[in-house]
N, CA, C and O atoms as a GROMACS GRO file, in nm:
protein
  600
    1MET      N    1   4.152  -0.670   4.248
    1MET     CA    2   4.084  -0.591   4.188
    1MET      C    3   3.931  -0.716   4.158
    1MET      O    4   3.938  -0.831   4.115
    2ALA      N    5   3.845  -0.661   4.187
    2ALA     CA    6   3.727  -0.711   4.264
    2ALA      C    7   3.548  -0.725   4.148
    2ALA      O    8   3.457  -0.642   4.158
    3GLU      N    9   3.544  -0.832   4.063
    3GLU     CA   10   3.358  -0.736   4.015
    3GLU      C   11   3.250  -0.778   4.092
    3GLU      O   12   3.240  -0.897   4.124
    4ILE      N   13   3.166  -0.695   4.126
    4ILE     CA   14   3.060  -0.713   4.229
    4ILE      C   15   2.927  -0.668   4.132
    4ILE      O   16   2.946  -0.597   4.033
    5THR      N   17   2.801  -0.710   4.166
    5THR     CA   18   2.669  -0.703   4.111
    5THR      C   19   2.670  -0.537   4.206
    5THR      O   20   2.763  -0.528   4.286
    6VAL      N   21   2.603  -0.452   4.200
    6VAL     CA   22   2.531  -0.344   4.248
    6VAL      C   23   2.445  -0.278   4.175
    6VAL      O   24   2.479  -0.205   4.082
    7ASN      N   25   2.295  -0.304   4.222
    7ASN     CA   26   2.185  -0.248   4.198
    7ASN      C   27   2.175  -0.299   4.018
    7ASN      O   28   2.117  -0.232   3.933
    8GLY      N   29   2.262  -0.457   3.988
    8GLY     CA   30   2.188  -0.480   3.846
    8GLY      C   31   2.295  -0.425   3.782
    8GLY      O   32   2.283  -0.436   3.660
    9GLN      N   33   2.432  -0.350   3.828
    9GLN     CA   34   2.493  -0.322   3.728
    9GLN      C   35   2.665  -0.388   3.796
    9GLN      O   36   2.730  -0.378   3.901
   10ALA      N   37   2.680  -0.453   3.665
   10ALA     CA   38   2.851  -0.495   3.727
   10ALA      C   39   2.956  -0.417   3.748
   10ALA      O   40   2.988  -0.323   3.674
   11ARG      N   41   3.015  -0.453   3.852
   11ARG     CA   42   3.150  -0.318   3.887
   11ARG      C   43   3.306  -0.420   3.903
   11ARG      O   44   3.331  -0.537   3.930
   12ARG      N   45   3.364  -0.328   3.877
   12ARG     CA   46   3.479  -0.372   3.963
   12ARG      C   47   3.539  -0.232   4.036
   12ARG      O   48   3.542  -0.111   4.011
   13VAL      N   49   3.588  -0.330   4.151
   13VAL     CA   50   3.691  -0.205   4.241
   13VAL      C   51   3.803  -0.251   4.227
   13VAL      O   52   3.838  -0.335   4.144
   14ASP      N   53   3.881  -0.189   4.325
   14ASP     CA   54   3.992  -0.217   4.346
   14ASP      C   55   4.051  -0.183   4.492
   14ASP      O   56   4.149  -0.113   4.515
   15VAL      N   57   3.950  -0.265   4.605
   15VAL     CA   58   3.997  -0.308   4.676
   15VAL      C   59   4.012  -0.421   4.788
   15VAL      O   60   3.941  -0.517   4.758
   16GLU      N   61   4.070  -0.439   4.888
   16GLU     CA   62   4.119  -0.510   4.970
   16GLU      C   63   3.988  -0.654   4.992
   16GLU      O   64   3.894  -0.584   5.030
   17GLY      N   65   3.946  -0.761   4.992
   17GLY     CA   66   3.878  -0.867   4.992
   17GLY      C   67   3.797  -0.844   5.109
   17GLY      O   68   3.676  -0.858   5.100
   18ASP      N   69   3.857  -0.806   5.230
   18ASP     CA   70   3.813  -0.788   5.391
   18ASP      C   71   3.748  -0.649   5.398
   18ASP      O   72   3.680  -0.606   5.492
   19THR      N   73   3.788  -0.567   5.255
   19THR     CA   74   3.727  -0.471   5.295
   19THR      C   75   3.490  -0.417   5.305
   19THR      O   76   3.390  -0.443   5.238
   20PRO      N   77   3.513  -0.366   5.384
   20PRO     CA   78   3.368  -0.384   5.416
   20PRO      C   79   3.290  -0.348   5.287
   20PRO      O   80   3.339  -0.300   5.185
   21LEU      N   81   3.139  -0.383   5.315
   21LEU     CA   82   3.062  -0.374   5.178
   21LEU      C   83   3.087  -0.206   5.178
   21LEU      O   84   3.139  -0.125   5.102
   22LEU      N   85   3.021  -0.201   5.304
   22LEU     CA   86   2.953  -0.041   5.314
   22LEU      C   87   3.046   0.053   5.259
   22LEU      O   88   3.016   0.155   5.195
   23TRP      N   89   3.173   0.008   5.291
   23TRP     CA   90   3.309   0.122   5.254
   23TRP      C   91   3.299   0.112   5.091
   23TRP      O   92   3.275   0.209   5.019
   24VAL      N   93   3.316   0.015   5.058
   24VAL     CA   94   3.283  -0.004   4.922
   24VAL      C   95   3.170   0.091   4.812
   24VAL      O   96   3.191   0.157   4.711
   25LEU      N   97   3.043   0.057   4.894
   25LEU     CA   98   2.924   0.180   4.824
   25LEU      C   99   2.983   0.294   4.861
   25LEU      O  100   3.041   0.354   4.770
   26ARG      N  101   2.986   0.330   4.944
   26ARG     CA  102   3.022   0.460   5.022
   26ARG      C  103   3.132   0.553   4.950
   26ARG      O  104   3.115   0.661   4.893
   27ASP      N  105   3.271   0.466   4.973
   27ASP     CA  106   3.385   0.544   4.893
   27ASP      C  107   3.403   0.522   4.760
   27ASP      O  108   3.403   0.608   4.672
   28THR      N  109   3.423   0.368   4.741
   28THR     CA  110   3.459   0.350   4.634
   28THR      C  111   3.348   0.399   4.510
   28THR      O  112   3.371   0.488   4.428
   29LEU      N  113   3.232   0.324   4.516
   29LEU     CA  114   3.116   0.315   4.437
   29LEU      C  115   3.036   0.488   4.430
   29LEU      O  116   2.986   0.540   4.331
   30GLY      N  117   3.046   0.543   4.561
   30GLY     CA  118   2.990   0.722   4.553
   30GLY      C  119   2.847   0.661   4.605
   30GLY      O  120   2.770   0.756   4.620
   31LEU      N  121   2.780   0.528   4.641
   31LEU     CA  122   2.682   0.523   4.697
   31LEU      C  123   2.653   0.571   4.821
   31LEU      O  124   2.650   0.506   4.925
   32THR      N  125   2.633   0.683   4.807
   32THR     CA  126   2.617   0.785   5.006
   32THR      C  127   2.511   0.706   5.048
   32THR      O  128   2.554   0.670   5.158
   33GLY      N  129   2.363   0.638   5.031
   33GLY     CA  130   2.258   0.640   5.049
   33GLY      C  131   2.238   0.544   5.197
   33GLY      O  132   2.154   0.549   5.287
   34THR      N  133   2.359   0.454   5.173
   34THR     CA  134   2.364   0.318   5.298
   34THR      C  135   2.449   0.397   5.357
   34THR      O  136   2.559   0.403   5.301
   35LYS      N  137   2.431   0.480   5.482
   35LYS     CA  138   2.439   0.472   5.602
   35LYS      C  139   2.543   0.417   5.744
   35LYS      O  140   2.527   0.322   5.822
   36TYR      N  141   2.651   0.523   5.736
   36TYR     CA  142   2.774   0.405   5.878
   36TYR      C  143   2.656   0.476   6.000
   36TYR      O  144   2.600   0.586   5.992
   37GLY      N  145   2.644   0.380   6.100
   37GLY     CA  146   2.554   0.373   6.192
   37GLY      C  147   2.635   0.349   6.353
   37GLY      O  148   2.626   0.426   6.449
   38CYS      N  149   2.696   0.250   6.347
   38CYS     CA  150   2.724   0.203   6.471
   38CYS      C  151   2.866   0.104   6.462
   38CYS      O  152   2.939   0.090   6.559
   39GLY      N  153   2.890   0.039   6.331
   39GLY     CA  154   3.006  -0.007   6.323
   39GLY      C  155   3.007  -0.145   6.348
   39GLY      O  156   3.108  -0.201   6.305
   40VAL      N  157   2.906  -0.234   6.418
   40VAL     CA  158   2.968  -0.330   6.451
   40VAL      C  159   2.808  -0.444   6.433
   40VAL      O  160   2.765  -0.533   6.507
   41ALA      N  161   2.761  -0.397   6.316
   41ALA     CA  162   2.651  -0.484   6.262
   41ALA      C  163   2.490  -0.490   6.393
   41ALA      O  164   2.417  -0.585   6.420
   42GLN      N  165   2.488  -0.337   6.448
   42GLN     CA  166   2.350  -0.360   6.527
   42GLN      C  167   2.270  -0.255   6.518
   42GLN      O  168   2.150  -0.245   6.541
   43CYS      N  169   2.337  -0.190   6.487
   43CYS     CA  170   2.194  -0.078   6.456
   43CYS      C  171   2.113  -0.053   6.334
   43CYS      O  172   2.007   0.010   6.327
   44GLY      N  173   2.199  -0.130   6.210
   44GLY     CA  174   2.091  -0.170   6.117
   44GLY      C  175   2.071  -0.063   6.006
   44GLY      O  176   2.001  -0.090   5.909
   45ALA      N  177   2.137   0.070   6.018
   45ALA     CA  178   2.175   0.180   5.910
   45ALA      C  179   2.196   0.149   5.825
   45ALA      O  180   2.133   0.188   5.726
   46CYS      N  181   2.313   0.049   5.816
   46CYS     CA  182   2.393  -0.031   5.675
   46CYS      C  183   2.298  -0.141   5.584
   46CYS      O  184   2.334  -0.207   5.487
   47THR      N  185   2.197  -0.137   5.634
   47THR     CA  186   2.118  -0.254   5.574
   47THR      C  187   2.145  -0.210   5.386
   47THR      O  188   2.165  -0.107   5.323
   48VAL      N  189   2.133  -0.340   5.356
   48VAL     CA  190   2.152  -0.374   5.235
   48VAL      C  191   2.130  -0.485   5.154
   48VAL      O  192   2.201  -0.582   5.177
   49LEU      N  193   2.051  -0.493   5.070
   49LEU     CA  194   1.948  -0.616   5.054
   49LEU      C  195   2.059  -0.745   4.960
   49LEU      O  196   2.017  -0.726   4.846
   50VAL      N  197   2.160  -0.849   4.948
   50VAL     CA  198   2.219  -0.923   4.948
   50VAL      C  199   2.189  -1.041   4.915
   50VAL      O  200   2.188  -1.134   4.996
   51ASP      N  201   2.152  -1.057   4.753
   51ASP     CA  202   2.029  -1.146   4.713
   51ASP      C  203   1.924  -1.143   4.808
   51ASP      O  204   1.896  -1.248   4.866
   52GLY      N  205   1.852  -1.023   4.837
   52GLY     CA  206   1.719  -0.996   4.882
   52GLY      C  207   1.710  -1.062   5.027
   52GLY      O  208   1.606  -1.109   5.074
   53VAL      N  209   1.818  -1.060   5.083
   53VAL     CA  210   1.815  -1.087   5.220
   53VAL      C  211   1.892  -0.941   5.295
   53VAL      O  212   1.999  -0.897   5.254
   54ALA      N  213   1.838  -0.899   5.375
   54ALA     CA  214   1.841  -0.792   5.428
   54ALA      C  215   2.021  -0.839   5.483
   54ALA      O  216   2.050  -0.955   5.515
   55THR      N  217   2.130  -0.713   5.485
   55THR     CA  218   2.266  -0.736   5.552
   55THR      C  219   2.285  -0.615   5.596
   55THR      O  220   2.237  -0.514   5.544
   56ARG      N  221   2.342  -0.616   5.677
   56ARG     CA  222   2.476  -0.520   5.738
   56ARG      C  223   2.565  -0.511   5.662
   56ARG      O  224   2.651  -0.599   5.660
   57SER      N  225   2.571  -0.421   5.591
   57SER     CA  226   2.682  -0.412   5.475
   57SER      C  227   2.855  -0.380   5.600
   57SER      O  228   2.969  -0.426   5.598
   58CYS      N  229   2.780  -0.278   5.689
   58CYS     CA  230   2.969  -0.283   5.790
   58CYS      C  231   3.016  -0.374   5.862
   58CYS      O  232   3.074  -0.330   5.961
   59GLN      N  233   3.014  -0.473   5.852
   59GLN     CA  234   3.052  -0.595   5.880
   59GLN      C  235   3.063  -0.752   5.771
   59GLN      O  236   3.116  -0.859   5.798
   60THR      N  237   2.994  -0.710   5.647
   60THR     CA  238   2.986  -0.787   5.566
   60THR      C  239   3.145  -0.738   5.478
   60THR      O  240   3.168  -0.634   5.415
   61PRO      N  241   3.242  -0.865   5.505
   61PRO     CA  242   3.356  -0.845   5.323
   61PRO      C  243   3.318  -0.816   5.250
   61PRO      O  244   3.197  -0.836   5.239
   62LEU      N  245   3.397  -0.739   5.131
   62LEU     CA  246   3.327  -0.764   4.938
   62LEU      C  247   3.394  -0.869   4.956
   62LEU      O  248   3.303  -0.896   5.035
   63ASP      N  249   3.498  -1.002   4.964
   63ASP     CA  250   3.507  -1.128   4.987
   63ASP      C  251   3.338  -1.211   4.910
   63ASP      O  252   3.295  -1.257   4.805
   64ALA      N  253   3.281  -1.176   5.116
   64ALA     CA  254   3.131  -1.203   5.107
   64ALA      C  255   3.052  -1.262   5.026
   64ALA      O  256   2.997  -1.372   5.018
   65ILE      N  257   3.060  -1.118   4.936
   65ILE     CA  258   2.936  -1.067   4.854
   65ILE      C  259   2.960  -1.153   4.721
   65ILE      O  260   2.866  -1.184   4.649
   66ALA      N  261   3.127  -1.199   4.683
   66ALA     CA  262   3.114  -1.227   4.544
   66ALA      C  263   3.027  -1.348   4.437
   66ALA      O  264   3.028  -1.468   4.463
   67GLY      N  265   2.953  -1.287   4.310
   67GLY     CA  266   2.862  -1.376   4.273
   67GLY      C  267   2.724  -1.376   4.256
   67GLY      O  268   2.646  -1.432   4.178
   68ARG      N  269   2.708  -1.255   4.401
   68ARG     CA  270   2.588  -1.246   4.488
   68ARG      C  271   2.552  -1.094   4.425
   68ARG      O  272   2.642  -1.016   4.394
   69ALA      N  273   2.403  -1.059   4.409
   69ALA     CA  274   2.344  -0.973   4.373
   69ALA      C  275   2.363  -0.845   4.526
   69ALA      O  276   2.367  -0.870   4.647
   70VAL      N  277   2.369  -0.732   4.464
   70VAL     CA  278   2.333  -0.588   4.584
   70VAL      C  279   2.271  -0.539   4.549
   70VAL      O  280   2.274  -0.536   4.426
   71THR      N  281   2.185  -0.474   4.602
   71THR     CA  282   2.067  -0.376   4.610
   71THR      C  283   2.077  -0.304   4.748
   71THR      O  284   2.064  -0.350   4.862
   72THR      N  285   2.100  -0.198   4.711
   72THR     CA  286   2.097  -0.071   4.806
   72THR      C  287   1.957   0.049   4.754
   72THR      O  288   1.879   0.061   4.660
   73ILE      N  289   1.993   0.127   4.898
   73ILE     CA  290   1.889   0.225   4.863
   73ILE      C  291   1.857   0.279   4.762
   73ILE      O  292   1.734   0.290   4.753
   74GLU      N  293   1.952   0.347   4.620
   74GLU     CA  294   1.964   0.418   4.612
   74GLU      C  295   1.895   0.341   4.440
   74GLU      O  296   1.902   0.400   4.333
   75ALA      N  297   1.837   0.213   4.460
   75ALA     CA  298   1.814   0.164   4.348
   75ALA      C  299   1.672   0.086   4.382
   75ALA      O  300   1.617   0.015   4.298
   76ILE      N  301   1.618   0.110   4.519
   76ILE     CA  302   1.507   0.037   4.550
   76ILE      C  303   1.350   0.038   4.522
   76ILE      O  304   1.267  -0.052   4.537
   77GLU      N  305   1.332   0.208   4.465
   77GLU     CA  306   1.194   0.220   4.414
   77GLU      C  307   1.169   0.124   4.226
   77GLU      O  308   1.062   0.108   4.166
   78ALA      N  309   1.298   0.085   4.187
   78ALA     CA  310   1.297  -0.010   4.086
   78ALA      C  311   1.231  -0.138   4.089
   78ALA      O  312   1.207  -0.215   3.996
   79ASP      N  313   1.209  -0.147   4.196
   79ASP     CA  314   1.166  -0.299   4.268
   79ASP      C  315   0.972  -0.264   4.313
   79ASP      O  316   0.923  -0.152   4.325
   80PRO      N  317   0.915  -0.366   4.327
   80PRO     CA  318   0.804  -0.296   4.294
   80PRO      C  319   0.707  -0.318   4.468
   80PRO      O  320   0.593  -0.288   4.503
   81VAL      N  321   0.817  -0.378   4.535
   81VAL     CA  322   0.800  -0.396   4.601
   81VAL      C  323   0.844  -0.252   4.714
   81VAL      O  324   0.766  -0.203   4.796
   82GLY      N  325   0.939  -0.223   4.698
   82GLY     CA  326   1.062  -0.087   4.748
   82GLY      C  327   0.976   0.017   4.730
   82GLY      O  328   0.948   0.087   4.828
   83ALA      N  329   0.907   0.054   4.572
   83ALA     CA  330   0.832   0.131   4.524
   83ALA      C  331   0.680   0.164   4.630
   83ALA      O  332   0.630   0.266   4.679
   84ARG      N  333   0.647   0.017   4.630
   84ARG     CA  334   0.524   0.061   4.734
   84ARG      C  335   0.581   0.112   4.870
   84ARG      O  336   0.542   0.218   4.918
   85LEU      N  337   0.692   0.018   4.939
   85LEU     CA  338   0.732   0.143   5.081
   85LEU      C  339   0.777   0.237   5.063
   85LEU      O  340   0.786   0.309   5.162
   86VAL      N  341   0.830   0.292   4.933
   86VAL     CA  342   0.840   0.434   4.976
   86VAL      C  343   0.738   0.504   4.979
   86VAL      O  344   0.727   0.588   5.068
   87ALA      N  345   0.636   0.488   4.882
   87ALA     CA  346   0.526   0.584   4.891
   87ALA      C  347   0.410   0.582   4.978
   87ALA      O  348   0.302   0.640   4.991
   88ALA      N  349   0.504   0.456   5.051
   88ALA     CA  350   0.360   0.412   5.246
   88ALA      C  351   0.448   0.484   5.333
   88ALA      O  352   0.412   0.543   5.435
   89TRP      N  353   0.574   0.478   5.286
   89TRP     CA  354   0.656   0.631   5.387
   89TRP      C  355   0.689   0.796   5.314
   89TRP      O  356   0.769   0.887   5.340
   90VAL      N  357   0.604   0.779   5.236
   90VAL     CA  358   0.575   0.913   5.181
   90VAL      C  359   0.483   0.971   5.261
   90VAL      O  360   0.495   1.062   5.343
   91ALA      N  361   0.367   0.890   5.218
   91ALA     CA  362   0.239   0.948   5.260
   91ALA      C  363   0.192   0.942   5.380
   91ALA      O  364   0.093   1.007   5.410
   92LEU      N  365   0.257   0.861   5.470
   92LEU     CA  366   0.248   0.870   5.621
   92LEU      C  367   0.373   0.918   5.707
   92LEU      O  368   0.408   0.862   5.810
   93ASP      N  369   0.423   1.007   5.664
   93ASP     CA  370   0.554   1.088   5.638
   93ASP      C  371   0.609   1.017   5.755
   93ASP      O  372   0.617   1.081   5.860
   94VAL      N  373   0.653   0.878   5.752
   94VAL     CA  374   0.733   0.778   5.841
   94VAL      C  375   0.870   0.831   5.890
   94VAL      O  376   0.897   0.803   6.007
   95PRO      N  377   0.982   0.920   5.802
   95PRO     CA  378   1.106   0.974   5.923
   95PRO      C  379   1.078   1.132   5.943
   95PRO      O  380   1.027   1.222   5.876
   96GLN      N  381   1.157   1.116   6.115
   96GLN     CA  382   1.172   1.238   6.155
   96GLN      C  383   1.311   1.292   6.080
   96GLN      O  384   1.325   1.389   6.005
   97CYS      N  385   1.408   1.196   6.124
   97CYS     CA  386   1.512   1.284   6.128
   97CYS      C  387   1.624   1.275   5.921
   97CYS      O  388   1.686   1.346   5.841
   98GLY      N  389   1.559   1.090   5.953
   98GLY     CA  390   1.589   1.009   5.817
   98GLY      C  391   1.694   0.911   5.788
   98GLY      O  392   1.716   0.818   5.711
   99TYR      N  393   1.754   0.981   5.895
   99TYR     CA  394   1.894   0.828   5.949
   99TYR      C  395   1.890   0.768   5.876
   99TYR      O  396   1.914   0.789   5.756
  100CYS      N  397   1.847   0.640   5.950
  100CYS     CA  398   1.784   0.548   5.957
  100CYS      C  399   1.710   0.495   5.841
  100CYS      O  400   1.719   0.374   5.818
  101GLN      N  401   1.650   0.559   5.777
  101GLN     CA  402   1.530   0.566   5.730
  101GLN      C  403   1.602   0.444   5.588
  101GLN      O  404   1.541   0.337   5.584
  102SER      N  405   1.699   0.458   5.500
  102SER     CA  406   1.743   0.369   5.406
  102SER      C  407   1.741   0.244   5.457
  102SER      O  408   1.657   0.165   5.413
  103GLY      N  409   1.835   0.204   5.561
  103GLY     CA  410   1.802   0.065   5.623
  103GLY      C  411   1.685   0.008   5.685
  103GLY      O  412   1.690  -0.096   5.750
  104GLN      N  413   1.555   0.091   5.660
  104GLN     CA  414   1.486   0.045   5.768
  104GLN      C  415   1.408  -0.019   5.632
  104GLN      O  416   1.375  -0.136   5.614
  105LEU      N  417   1.390   0.088   5.550
  105LEU     CA  418   1.356   0.060   5.386
  105LEU      C  419   1.387  -0.098   5.333
  105LEU      O  420   1.313  -0.188   5.293
  106MET      N  421   1.532  -0.085   5.352
  106MET     CA  422   1.565  -0.216   5.276
  106MET      C  423   1.499  -0.334   5.403
  106MET      O  424   1.401  -0.406   5.381
  107ALA      N  425   1.566  -0.333   5.515
  107ALA     CA  426   1.491  -0.434   5.554
  107ALA      C  427   1.333  -0.434   5.515
  107ALA      O  428   1.281  -0.534   5.464
  108ALA      N  429   1.251  -0.300   5.546
  108ALA     CA  430   1.119  -0.372   5.538
  108ALA      C  431   1.094  -0.475   5.378
  108ALA      O  432   1.019  -0.569   5.355
  109THR      N  433   1.179  -0.414   5.307
  109THR     CA  434   1.135  -0.445   5.162
  109THR      C  435   1.200  -0.619   5.146
  109THR      O  436   1.170  -0.693   5.053
  110ALA      N  437   1.262  -0.644   5.224
  110ALA     CA  438   1.306  -0.830   5.273
  110ALA      C  439   1.226  -0.866   5.326
  110ALA      O  440   1.175  -0.964   5.272
  111LEU      N  441   1.171  -0.829   5.434
  111LEU     CA  442   1.081  -0.885   5.487
  111LEU      C  443   0.946  -0.873   5.405
  111LEU      O  444   0.861  -0.944   5.458
  112LEU      N  445   0.901  -0.811   5.300
  112LEU     CA  446   0.740  -0.822   5.240
  112LEU      C  447   0.752  -0.877   5.082
  112LEU      O  448   0.668  -0.894   4.994
  113LYS      N  449   0.928  -0.901   5.089
  113LYS     CA  450   0.932  -1.026   4.988
  113LYS      C  451   0.901  -1.150   4.996
  113LYS      O  452   0.848  -1.224   4.913
  114GLU      N  453   0.951  -1.172   5.137
  114GLU     CA  454   0.951  -1.293   5.194
  114GLU      C  455   0.847  -1.349   5.270
  114GLU      O  456   0.829  -1.466   5.303
  115THR      N  457   0.771  -1.230   5.297
  115THR     CA  458   0.656  -1.232   5.376
  115THR      C  459   0.554  -1.112   5.367
  115THR      O  460   0.530  -1.028   5.453
  116PRO      N  461   0.460  -1.136   5.149
  116PRO     CA  462   0.429  -1.037   5.202
  116PRO      C  463   0.260  -1.015   5.270
  116PRO      O  464   0.177  -0.997   5.181
  117LYS      N  465   0.219  -1.015   5.372
  117LYS     CA  466   0.115  -1.022   5.457
  117LYS      C  467   0.132  -1.021   5.593
  117LYS      O  468   0.053  -1.078   5.668
  118PRO      N  469   0.279  -0.929   5.652
  118PRO     CA  470   0.303  -1.034   5.779
  118PRO      C  471   0.199  -0.979   5.877
  118PRO      O  472   0.138  -0.875   5.852
  119ASP      N  473   0.182  -1.043   5.978
  119ASP     CA  474   0.122  -1.003   6.066
  119ASP      C  475   0.221  -0.880   6.167
  119ASP      O  476   0.336  -0.847   6.137
  120GLU      N  477   0.145  -0.826   6.289
  120GLU     CA  478   0.261  -0.760   6.362
  120GLU      C  479   0.389  -0.859   6.462
  120GLU      O  480   0.480  -0.825   6.537
  121ALA      N  481   0.346  -0.968   6.425
  121ALA     CA  482   0.466  -1.015   6.520
  121ALA      C  483   0.573  -1.077   6.425
  121ALA      O  484   0.683  -1.118   6.461
  122ALA      N  485   0.525  -1.080   6.302
  122ALA     CA  486   0.671  -1.104   6.169
  122ALA      C  487   0.720  -0.925   6.158
  122ALA      O  488   0.834  -0.895   6.121
  123ILE      N  489   0.601  -0.804   6.200
  123ILE     CA  490   0.685  -0.713   6.125
  123ILE      C  491   0.802  -0.698   6.249
  123ILE      O  492   0.920  -0.686   6.217
  124ALA      N  493   0.764  -0.699   6.390
  124ALA     CA  494   0.841  -0.654   6.525
  124ALA      C  495   0.946  -0.776   6.518
  124ALA      O  496   1.020  -0.778   6.616
  125ALA      N  497   0.968  -0.881   6.421
  125ALA     CA  498   1.089  -0.964   6.396
  125ALA      C  499   1.156  -0.933   6.312
  125ALA      O  500   1.274  -0.966   6.307
  126ALA      N  501   1.101  -0.863   6.226
  126ALA     CA  502   1.157  -0.870   6.100
  126ALA      C  503   1.252  -0.698   6.131
  126ALA      O  504   1.362  -0.688   6.074
  127MET      N  505   1.223  -0.624   6.183
  127MET     CA  506   1.202  -0.497   6.200
  127MET      C  507   1.305  -0.472   6.303
  127MET      O  508   1.270  -0.383   6.380
  128THR      N  509   1.454  -0.538   6.336
  128THR     CA  510   1.528  -0.459   6.411
  128THR      C  511   1.637  -0.364   6.418
  128THR      O  512   1.714  -0.341   6.512
  129ASN      N  513   1.629  -0.299   6.273
  129ASN     CA  514   1.696  -0.136   6.283
  129ASN      C  515   1.593  -0.098   6.407
  129ASN      O  516   1.478  -0.112   6.450
  130LEU      N  517   1.748  -0.027   6.436
  130LEU     CA  518   1.707   0.123   6.568
  130LEU      C  519   1.702   0.266   6.507
  130LEU      O  520   1.752   0.321   6.409
  131CYS      N  521   1.624   0.299   6.600
  131CYS     CA  522   1.576   0.417   6.491
  131CYS      C  523   1.582   0.532   6.638
  131CYS      O  524   1.491   0.532   6.721
  132ARG      N  525   1.698   0.620   6.650
  132ARG     CA  526   1.699   0.716   6.768
  132ARG      C  527   1.586   0.799   6.803
  132ARG      O  528   1.574   0.864   6.907
  133CYS      N  529   1.475   0.789   6.671
  133CYS     CA  530   1.338   0.940   6.689
  133CYS      C  531   1.257   0.850   6.697
  133CYS      O  532   1.144   0.899   6.699
  134GLY      N  533   1.254   0.687   6.706
  134GLY     CA  534   1.151   0.649   6.759
  134GLY      C  535   1.017   0.615   6.702
  134GLY      O  536   0.918   0.562   6.753
  135THR      N  537   1.040   0.660   6.586
  135THR     CA  538   0.946   0.621   6.462
  135THR      C  539   0.894   0.471   6.454
  135THR      O  540   0.819   0.455   6.357
  136TYR      N  541   0.911   0.370   6.520
  136TYR     CA  542   0.871   0.209   6.522
  136TYR      C  543   0.690   0.229   6.457
  136TYR      O  544   0.661   0.189   6.344
  137ASN      N  545   0.603   0.284   6.535
  137ASN     CA  546   0.512   0.258   6.510
  137ASN      C  547   0.461   0.303   6.341
  137ASN      O  548   0.403   0.230   6.260
  138ALA      N  549   0.508   0.460   6.319
  138ALA     CA  550   0.474   0.463   6.234
  138ALA      C  551   0.571   0.406   6.089
  138ALA      O  552   0.523   0.429   5.978
  139ILE      N  553   0.690   0.342   6.099
  139ILE     CA  554   0.758   0.238   6.008
  139ILE      C  555   0.667   0.074   6.025
  139ILE      O  556   0.657  -0.016   5.942
  140ALA      N  557   0.614   0.083   6.156
  140ALA     CA  558   0.519  -0.073   6.091
  140ALA      C  559   0.442  -0.005   6.007
  140ALA      O  560   0.464  -0.032   5.888
  141ALA      N  561   0.326   0.102   6.035
  141ALA     CA  562   0.234   0.138   5.949
  141ALA      C  563   0.233   0.140   5.831
  141ALA      O  564   0.141   0.107   5.757
  142GLY      N  565   0.372   0.196   5.795
  142GLY     CA  566   0.435   0.186   5.654
  142GLY      C  567   0.421   0.066   5.619
  142GLY      O  568   0.337   0.034   5.535
  143ILE      N  569   0.517  -0.037   5.688
  143ILE     CA  570   0.500  -0.198   5.630
  143ILE      C  571   0.362  -0.229   5.553
  143ILE      O  572   0.336  -0.276   5.443
  144ARG      N  573   0.259  -0.165   5.699
  144ARG     CA  574   0.155  -0.256   5.632
  144ARG      C  575   0.028  -0.174   5.555
  144ARG      O  576  -0.082  -0.224   5.535
  145GLN      N  577   0.069  -0.037   5.515
  145GLN     CA  578   0.003   0.000   5.397
  145GLN      C  579   0.048  -0.047   5.290
  145GLN      O  580  -0.015  -0.114   5.208
  146ALA      N  581   0.227   0.007   5.281
  146ALA     CA  582   0.272  -0.101   5.151
  146ALA      C  583   0.216  -0.270   5.112
  146ALA      O  584   0.194  -0.324   5.003
  147SER      N  585   0.204  -0.320   5.245
  147SER     CA  586   0.133  -0.457   5.204
  147SER      C  587  -0.023  -0.503   5.204
  147SER      O  588  -0.072  -0.612   5.173
  148GLU      N  589  -0.078  -0.399   5.246
  148GLU     CA  590  -0.211  -0.444   5.196
  148GLU      C  591  -0.189  -0.375   5.035
  148GLU      O  592  -0.238  -0.454   4.954
  149ALA      N  593  -0.136  -0.265   4.973
  149ALA     CA  594  -0.196  -0.172   4.825
  149ALA      C  595  -0.145  -0.315   4.742
  149ALA      O  596  -0.170  -0.336   4.624
  150ALA      N  597  -0.067  -0.412   4.835
  150ALA     CA  598   0.018  -0.495   4.718
  150ALA      C  599  -0.139  -0.586   4.626
  150ALA      O  600  -0.120  -0.660   4.529
   0.00000   0.00000   0.00000
């Protein structure tokens, strides 16, 4: 039995310590907004925030987050930065299929929390998640819009 903090709530889960955080979120806690993509921490569909840092949950064992705060897409609008990003995503029609977008929003939130006014190089360096639809320009525009709205 382990206790983790997810979206501001302490939760008890009965899973092995080496279970990937992604499966704890999706299968144990029912938070299905975080997506499974590649399973090897390359695509970023599974990105969540762990103590504010963008983290690939498919390769993060439960034991690695003990005592740390996890934020998922389900709670991102409770954060002012996340709320601005979601508003920009909607205003600019950023997603096409939308599968990668929860991970994109989580990575963008981590970026703007660390660098409130990122330049193009900072956006390119931080946004390493893959998008099969190729919405990279729209994602960058959404980040710029949310940054300007601060």
